[in-house]
GUROKE-445955 format. One record per residue (C-alpha): x, y, z. Coordinates in Angstrom, 3 decimals. Layout:
N
{east->X; north->Y; up->Z}
...
//
This chain:
294
{east->86.054; north->105.697; up->124.466}
{east->89.229; north->106.602; up->122.593}
{east->88.087; north->104.261; up->119.817}
{east->84.691; north->105.993; up->119.815}
{east->86.342; north->109.396; up->119.346}
{east->88.513; north->108.005; up->116.543}
{east->85.502; north->106.553; up->114.713}
{east->83.548; north->109.791; up->115.082}
{east->86.509; north->111.772; up->113.736}
{east->86.577; north->109.913; up->110.403}
{east->83.588; north->111.877; up->109.048}
{east->85.680; north->114.755; up->107.723}
{east->88.298; north->112.766; up->105.847}
{east->85.709; north->110.301; up->104.471}
{east->83.472; north->113.144; up->103.278}
{east->86.407; north->114.535; up->101.305}
{east->86.631; north->111.216; up->99.402}
{east->83.089; north->111.554; up->98.031}
{east->83.069; north->112.728; up->94.422}
{east->79.563; north->112.822; up->92.926}
{east->77.161; north->113.087; up->95.886}
{east->76.926; north->116.537; up->97.444}
{east->74.962; north->118.458; up->100.058}
{east->71.745; north->116.868; up->101.231}
{east->72.368; north->113.660; up->99.299}
{east->75.407; north->112.972; up->101.500}
{east->73.253; north->113.518; up->104.588}
{east->70.466; north->111.297; up->103.292}
{east->72.677; north->108.307; up->102.491}
{east->74.593; north->108.552; up->105.784}
{east->71.335; north->108.609; up->107.736}
{east->69.899; north->105.822; up->105.565}
{east->72.831; north->103.507; up->106.260}
{east->72.641; north->104.419; up->109.958}
{east->69.015; north->103.251; up->109.978}
{east->69.953; north->99.962; up->108.310}
{east->72.818; north->99.422; up->110.754}
{east->70.737; north->100.100; up->113.866}
{east->67.912; north->97.880; up->112.604}
{east->70.465; north->95.064; up->112.853}
{east->72.375; north->96.209; up->115.957}
{east->69.402; north->97.007; up->118.219}
{east->67.623; north->93.624; up->117.917}
{east->70.940; north->91.799; up->118.311}
{east->71.789; north->93.888; up->121.385}
{east->68.392; north->94.339; up->123.064}
{east->66.638; north->91.203; up->121.803}
{east->63.766; north->90.619; up->119.357}
{east->60.784; north->92.926; up->119.612}
{east->62.916; north->95.894; up->120.630}
{east->61.167; north->98.199; up->118.152}
{east->57.763; north->97.368; up->119.637}
{east->59.080; north->98.231; up->123.110}
{east->60.234; north->101.717; up->122.148}
{east->58.388; north->104.570; up->123.922}
{east->56.622; north->105.824; up->120.802}
{east->54.057; north->107.788; up->122.866}
{east->56.589; north->109.738; up->124.942}
{east->57.085; north->113.315; up->123.787}
{east->60.637; north->113.340; up->125.145}
{east->61.503; north->110.384; up->122.891}
{east->60.336; north->112.296; up->119.828}
{east->62.100; north->115.465; up->120.982}
{east->65.357; north->113.517; up->121.406}
{east->64.888; north->111.980; up->117.958}
{east->64.331; north->115.435; up->116.476}
{east->67.539; north->116.671; up->118.133}
{east->69.501; north->113.742; up->116.686}
{east->68.018; north->114.493; up->113.248}
{east->69.145; north->118.125; up->113.463}
{east->72.622; north->117.024; up->114.561}
{east->72.969; north->114.479; up->111.736}
{east->71.732; north->116.884; up->109.080}
{east->73.547; north->120.034; up->110.199}
{east->76.853; north->118.198; up->110.698}
{east->77.036; north->116.670; up->107.217}
{east->75.735; north->119.770; up->105.437}
{east->78.283; north->121.926; up->107.301}
{east->81.125; north->119.601; up->106.255}
{east->80.194; north->120.099; up->102.596}
{east->80.248; north->123.887; up->103.012}
{east->83.276; north->124.692; up->105.168}
{east->86.451; north->123.281; up->106.695}
{east->86.471; north->120.255; up->108.963}
{east->88.419; north->122.042; up->111.727}
{east->85.891; north->124.876; up->111.941}
{east->82.976; north->122.428; up->112.130}
{east->84.585; north->120.259; up->114.819}
{east->85.621; north->123.196; up->117.006}
{east->82.156; north->124.727; up->116.717}
{east->80.656; north->121.374; up->117.759}
{east->82.975; north->121.071; up->120.749}
{east->81.163; north->123.793; up->122.724}
{east->78.196; north->121.429; up->123.207}
{east->79.114; north->120.540; up->126.847}
{east->79.192; north->124.212; up->127.813}
{east->75.919; north->124.961; up->126.024}
{east->74.427; north->121.950; up->127.809}
{east->75.510; north->123.380; up->131.157}
{east->73.915; north->126.742; up->130.320}
{east->70.627; north->125.291; up->129.065}
{east->70.485; north->122.900; up->132.023}
{east->70.969; north->125.890; up->134.337}
{east->67.951; north->127.613; up->132.778}
{east->65.713; north->124.536; up->132.591}
{east->66.531; north->122.724; up->135.828}
{east->67.871; north->125.603; up->137.928}
{east->71.078; north->123.755; up->138.783}
{east->73.865; north->126.125; up->139.803}
{east->77.030; north->126.062; up->137.741}
{east->80.445; north->125.876; up->139.462}
{east->82.868; north->128.732; up->138.930}
{east->85.100; north->126.560; up->136.738}
{east->82.252; north->126.064; up->134.244}
{east->81.472; north->129.787; up->134.109}
{east->85.175; north->130.489; up->133.515}
{east->85.281; north->127.842; up->130.773}
{east->82.195; north->129.368; up->129.112}
{east->83.829; north->132.809; up->129.055}
{east->87.158; north->131.514; up->127.707}
{east->85.475; north->129.316; up->125.090}
{east->83.293; north->132.264; up->124.072}
{east->86.413; north->134.378; up->123.536}
{east->87.920; north->131.583; up->121.422}
{east->84.790; north->131.238; up->119.277}
{east->84.524; north->135.009; up->118.875}
{east->88.152; north->135.226; up->117.796}
{east->87.782; north->132.323; up->115.396}
{east->84.930; north->134.004; up->113.552}
{east->85.727; north->137.713; up->114.039}
{east->89.276; north->137.280; up->112.698}
{east->87.741; north->136.240; up->109.383}
{east->85.826; north->139.500; up->108.898}
{east->87.103; north->141.271; up->105.845}
{east->89.200; north->138.248; up->104.882}
{east->88.939; north->135.863; up->101.972}
{east->86.304; north->133.658; up->103.620}
{east->83.548; north->132.907; up->101.125}
{east->79.820; north->133.271; up->101.860}
{east->79.582; north->129.477; up->101.582}
{east->82.115; north->129.053; up->104.409}
{east->80.206; north->131.514; up->106.580}
{east->77.013; north->129.586; up->105.889}
{east->78.783; north->126.361; up->106.842}
{east->79.849; north->127.875; up->110.156}
{east->76.287; north->128.948; up->110.939}
{east->74.907; north->125.526; up->110.002}
{east->77.521; north->123.873; up->112.236}
{east->76.156; north->125.828; up->115.225}
{east->72.990; north->123.756; up->114.923}
{east->74.916; north->120.687; up->116.098}
{east->75.963; north->121.866; up->119.601}
{east->72.602; north->123.605; up->120.144}
{east->70.663; north->120.429; up->119.325}
{east->73.102; north->118.337; up->121.372}
{east->72.650; north->120.641; up->124.378}
{east->68.856; north->120.360; up->124.167}
{east->69.147; north->116.586; up->123.741}
{east->71.286; north->116.035; up->126.830}
{east->69.145; north->118.410; up->128.896}
{east->66.026; north->116.446; up->127.938}
{east->67.810; north->113.226; up->128.957}
{east->68.895; north->114.737; up->132.296}
{east->65.424; north->116.030; up->133.065}
{east->63.848; north->112.663; up->132.212}
{east->66.326; north->110.961; up->134.539}
{east->65.499; north->113.387; up->137.357}
{east->61.770; north->112.741; up->136.883}
{east->62.249; north->108.989; up->137.214}
{east->61.636; north->108.218; up->133.537}
{east->65.116; north->107.642; up->132.046}
{east->65.355; north->108.253; up->128.310}
{east->67.297; north->105.689; up->126.271}
{east->69.207; north->107.747; up->123.724}
{east->70.302; north->104.846; up->121.482}
{east->66.802; north->104.110; up->120.104}
{east->66.391; north->107.886; up->119.777}
{east->69.403; north->107.779; up->117.436}
{east->67.422; north->105.425; up->115.196}
{east->64.419; north->107.759; up->115.257}
{east->66.683; north->110.720; up->114.468}
{east->68.215; north->108.911; up->111.507}
{east->64.742; north->108.068; up->110.149}
{east->63.613; north->111.697; up->110.504}
{east->66.810; north->112.893; up->108.822}
{east->66.140; north->110.540; up->105.887}
{east->62.562; north->111.753; up->105.486}
{east->63.539; north->115.437; up->105.582}
{east->66.528; north->115.226; up->103.246}
{east->65.126; north->112.775; up->100.681}
{east->63.220; north->115.411; up->98.643}
{east->66.249; north->117.717; up->98.792}
{east->68.656; north->114.927; up->97.795}
{east->66.730; north->113.914; up->94.677}
{east->67.853; north->113.165; up->91.969}
{east->70.617; north->110.935; up->93.307}
{east->74.086; north->111.372; up->91.844}
{east->76.150; north->109.143; up->94.154}
{east->78.487; north->106.706; up->92.464}
{east->79.126; north->103.165; up->93.669}
{east->82.320; north->104.342; up->95.383}
{east->80.404; north->107.182; up->97.055}
{east->77.828; north->104.744; up->98.407}
{east->80.625; north->102.614; up->99.837}
{east->82.060; north->105.585; up->101.732}
{east->78.599; north->106.670; up->102.899}
{east->77.808; north->103.145; up->104.101}
{east->81.019; north->103.294; up->106.148}
{east->79.850; north->106.575; up->107.691}
{east->76.454; north->105.163; up->108.588}
{east->77.828; north->102.004; up->110.189}
{east->81.333; north->102.732; up->111.524}
{east->81.225; north->106.495; up->112.051}
{east->77.791; north->106.754; up->113.628}
{east->75.866; north->103.581; up->114.542}
{east->78.684; north->101.564; up->116.149}
{east->80.352; north->104.410; up->118.109}
{east->76.982; north->105.625; up->119.434}
{east->76.313; north->102.174; up->120.902}
{east->79.868; north->101.955; up->122.257}
{east->79.573; north->105.412; up->123.844}
{east->76.485; north->104.291; up->125.772}
{east->78.385; north->101.262; up->127.062}
{east->81.376; north->103.435; up->128.020}
{east->79.124; north->105.820; up->129.943}
{east->78.108; north->102.914; up->132.181}
{east->81.709; north->102.300; up->133.241}
{east->83.335; north->105.748; up->133.179}
{east->82.504; north->108.964; up->135.062}
{east->80.619; north->111.525; up->132.971}
{east->83.530; north->113.991; up->133.165}
{east->85.942; north->111.391; up->131.819}
{east->83.602; north->110.507; up->128.944}
{east->83.290; north->114.194; up->127.995}
{east->87.036; north->114.677; up->128.193}
{east->87.851; north->111.660; up->126.020}
{east->85.162; north->112.663; up->123.519}
{east->87.147; north->115.854; up->122.845}
{east->89.715; north->113.656; up->121.123}
{east->87.324; north->113.707; up->118.150}
{east->88.398; north->117.281; up->117.446}
{east->92.106; north->116.430; up->117.625}
{east->91.772; north->113.239; up->115.580}
{east->89.467; north->114.867; up->113.012}
{east->91.727; north->117.843; up->112.322}
{east->94.827; north->115.617; up->112.186}
{east->93.209; north->113.178; up->109.731}
{east->92.093; north->115.753; up->107.166}
{east->95.347; north->117.674; up->107.551}
{east->97.558; north->114.620; up->107.121}
{east->95.532; north->112.654; up->104.548}
{east->93.836; north->115.227; up->102.303}
{east->96.028; north->118.249; up->103.090}
{east->93.202; north->120.427; up->104.442}
{east->95.207; north->122.696; up->106.737}
{east->93.118; north->124.731; up->109.217}
{east->93.357; north->128.520; up->109.041}
{east->95.554; north->130.185; up->111.735}
{east->92.582; north->131.891; up->113.424}
{east->90.767; north->128.556; up->113.585}
{east->93.757; north->126.936; up->115.291}
{east->94.300; north->129.764; up->117.788}
{east->90.596; north->130.135; up->118.610}
{east->90.240; north->126.369; up->118.735}
{east->93.064; north->126.082; up->121.251}
{east->91.199; north->128.449; up->123.573}
{east->87.978; north->126.477; up->123.205}
{east->89.591; north->123.070; up->123.725}
{east->91.770; north->124.400; up->126.566}
{east->88.688; north->125.735; up->128.358}
{east->86.840; north->122.442; up->127.931}
{east->89.784; north->120.322; up->129.069}
{east->90.405; north->122.558; up->132.090}
{east->86.751; north->122.421; up->133.101}
{east->86.554; north->118.637; up->132.820}
{east->89.875; north->118.018; up->134.594}
{east->88.935; north->120.279; up->137.514}
{east->85.538; north->118.594; up->137.758}
{east->87.081; north->115.136; up->137.614}
{east->89.688; north->116.069; up->140.259}
{east->87.019; north->117.543; up->142.542}
{east->84.873; north->114.433; up->142.201}
{east->87.796; north->112.169; up->143.109}
{east->88.605; north->114.301; up->146.159}
{east->84.996; north->114.100; up->147.361}
{east->84.982; north->110.333; up->146.922}
{east->88.304; north->110.004; up->148.738}
{east->87.028; north->112.213; up->151.558}
{east->83.835; north->110.197; up->151.982}
{east->85.861; north->106.968; up->152.196}
{east->87.948; north->108.342; up->155.081}
{east->84.920; north->109.335; up->157.175}
{east->84.117; north->107.006; up->160.117}
{east->81.136; north->104.713; up->159.541}
//
């Protein structure tokens, strides 16, 4: 799972290496190479005929694919408009948004620790953006921040759909939905990406993003989720923010603004605290059940 977070975090520093391709063209090629990668990985992993076995008639499958498409598109477009740190920190609120949306959709009560984390993370996000009012932040950077919000919103809807499908006895396999999302992203961004300007070097970097930054870690994350508790997976996934900021800061010299760092610390601190308390509580319940007489 640490490797997954590291692979995910390479998007920012790799995007900064791209010279000719910009905007929607970057999104198109990344999604295109993700499609090619998964067309190889899925049959090798799930066996021949896997595409024919996909639940093409299930509305939840198409909704999950649409959510992945929004996440792919909004993430890459946001990276071309604003700083990597701001995008990653904005994305990191996805677990808390998922808890809120799940509360509305399924009626599940949220523990006090999650409500506290939502409030603290909200303060951090508010500070991160409000501190920039009247500053030297360009309209393009503001637009990038707004686009980045599409990622955690789509992720929250995606996970809620998966949870609801599981509760209804029809589990939704999110890995094939990644393939559908990449195809939808390609179809939507192709007209906006034309005419292509990517150089050979750009295509090499974008192929890396499609294979090593998206397709492979998504498959690995599914495998990790089978062995690790959900709270531990969420906690380790937060390393993407730390790795991503460190990579662009150390390699390309893109230092995050002070308000982004201070607001980001509140957001990440709230998320880590929530996951650690949940993990600790789960371990105590398991330990207590093991001591009960049978």
